C-alpha positions, 0 to 999 in steps of 0.5 A: 499499499505504501509503494502504490501511494495509498498510505504514507506510513504504516503503524501499530500501537499497543501498551505491549512494549515487547509486542512493539518491539517485535513488530519494529524489528521486522522492518516493515513498520514507520511508526508505533504508538506506545501507550503507557510504557514511557511515563514519568512513572515507568519507562520500560520502553526505554529497555528495548522498544526505543532502541529498536525504533531508532535503529530502524528509523521508526517514529514513536508517538507516546499516549497515555501519558497521564497513566490514566489520571495519576499524572493529570492533577498537580497534586495527585488525589488519594483516589487517583487511578492508575492504569483505570484502577485505584492507583498502587500506594508505591505509585501514588507516593512517586507520583507525589514526590515528582509533584513536590520536585515540580512545585519547588521549581514552579511547574506542575506534575501534568506539565512534566507528564506531557513534556517528559516523553519528548526528551527521548530523541525516538519519541516525535509526538505526544497524543492527548485525549481531550473532551473539552476546549478548556482541556485543549487550552490547558494542554497547550499552555502545559506543553509550552511551559518551560521546565527548568533543566534542573527538574529533569536532573532531580526526577530519578527516572526509573 
């Protein structure tokens, strides 16, 4: 289809980094959409998927960067969700640690959540789900909020 000019790019999406890595290694893809696997709270995609994408010149789009809610507010509430369920205590504590670092530098947790994936050279875009014009405006503002380099240095990405 690409050779016939019917499509410009071929890609797949998943939250399973191993599946995406296998697909990338076929050499047939132009793009992958990785969900939840390269965020402030976890980066398993960095182990094999992102290096494979760089090696095969496959673009990466990061989605679910708020981890279904835990990173969507300046301070994660007690009832924060993580992968559509109640956030585990350890994840909630980690999100609050990162929020405190952000606050110490005059930025907020969602600013970091949106911008973090783009620090990796394999990631070309972040896709955010929005339902209202206010959410669109907020995400544009968060994407353009300058994040001091010290913030990234202080966050121990795991």
